[in-house]
Structures are given as C-alpha cells and as structure tokens.
N, C-alpha and C positions, 0 to 999 in steps of 0.2 A: 445446572443445579449444584448446590453445595450440600454435602452430606455431613451430618453431625452424628456421632455415636457415643453411647454410654455402655460401659461394660461393668457388670457386677463380677469382679475378678474371680471370686472363688466358686461361682456357680455356672459359669459359661453363658450367662444371660447376656444377650446383646440387644440393645434397643437403639434404633436409628431413625432419623427423619431426614428428608431432603427438603431444601429450601431454595427458592429462586435467588436469594441473597442471604448472607449470614453475618449480621451485625450483632452488637451487644444485646439489643432487644430480643432478637431471634435466639440468642444463646440462653437468655433467661426463660423464654418460652420453652425451648428444648429441655433445659434442665428441669423445669417444673413438670413437664410431661413425663420425662424419664423417672423422676423421683416418685411421681404418682404411680407410674407403672410398677416399679419395684417395691413400692410400699414404704418409702422413707429414704433417709440419707445415712451414709456412713459418717463417721466423725471427720474423715478427710476425703476430699474429692480431688483426684489427680486431673489437672486441666492441661490442655495444650492448645491454647488459643490466644493470640496476641490481642484480641479484642477485649479481653478481661484482665490483662496484666498492665499495671502501672509502670513497673520496671523490674528488672532482674530475671534470673532463671533459677531453677533448682530451689535450694533452701533460701536463697536470697530473693525469690520472687515476692513482689508486693502486688496484691490485686488492686484494681481500681476500687476506690471507696464504695461506689455503687455496687460492685460485685461482692465486696466483703460484707456489706449490709444484706445483700441477697442471701449469702451463705449463712449469716447469722439467723435470718428468718427461717431457714430450713434446718438449722442446727449442724452445719458442716463448715469446715475450713478448707479453702482452696489451697492446693499444693501443685507445684510444677516439677516435672522431672528435670534432672540436670542434663545439660546438653551432652550428648554422647553416652548417656546411661541406657544401654541397649535393652536391659530387662524392663525398665519402666517405660521407655519409649515404645517398646513392642506392644505393651498393654494398650497404649494410646493409638499407635499407628496400625497395628495388625488388623483391627476391625475394618478399616477402609479397604484394605486389600481383599479381605474376605467378602465384603459387600460387593465390591466391583467384580471380583472373580466368580462369585456364586449367585447372589441375588440379582444383580444387574446384567451379568454376562449373557450375551445372546438375546437379550430382550430389547425391544424397541417400544417407545411410547409416543403416541401421536400428540400428546400434550402433558402438562404437569398433572392435570386432572386424571389422565389415563394411568399415571403412576400410582394413584390411590390416595386415600386419606382425605384430609380437609383441603380447602382451597389454598391455604397459606403454607401448610406443611404436609408432607407425605410420610407415613410411619411404617415401620416394619419391626418385627421382633423375630429373632432367630434363636 
C-alpha cells in the first residue's frame, strides 16, 4: 500500500489515504478528497511527489502542465520544499511517521478492504 497525506499546517488536521499504487491520477483523486474534506484549498499547496513535478525542486520546481491546470481548477499553486529544508520537509514527511507509528502500528489487515474506506482508496483522519 502507498500512503498519501495532507496536513492543514496550522490546525493539526491530518488527512490520509492508502492506495494499492500511487500515480498521477491517484494524486488528483487524493487531493480532490483532501480539499473536499478540509473545505477548500490554501493559495499554496506544498507537494512532495515526483509524479507531479516536471522539473526542479524548491522555488525552481515546475509542476507538470496537467497538475498546474488541476491546481488552477481548485485555486491553488503547487510549491515544493527545497532539498534539505528541514522545516518544510518535516511538514511533508512527519505525517508518514505518525501514520506508521500510530494508526498502522500493531494492526494487521486481511485485505485492502479490511483497512477501510472505498475499494480504490482507504481514508483516515487524525
């Protein structure tokens, strides 16, 4: 399973979903679900996923045209943290540690369906 997470940084809201695979389409489904859950988008969304980046990192990151158009539809601009920027990287990476160490820790699932949610994605809110 691949885990995707979204953090509303100033409220401690963490939204995540698990997918059997995580490609660009899955990323758009995930972002749509996350934005619906939190009730909208901020002006800038920090991303950390090579599936949505055409080239570059940090301020030089250029999203794929498809992902730039997706952001325009929802009213946000994608940004990427600079390599080695611990503060911003922590906002992106820390949720995975939390999910693995708390939500998933000690649990076993007989199938993806047992994890919960829909057939294609499993959701959790912490």
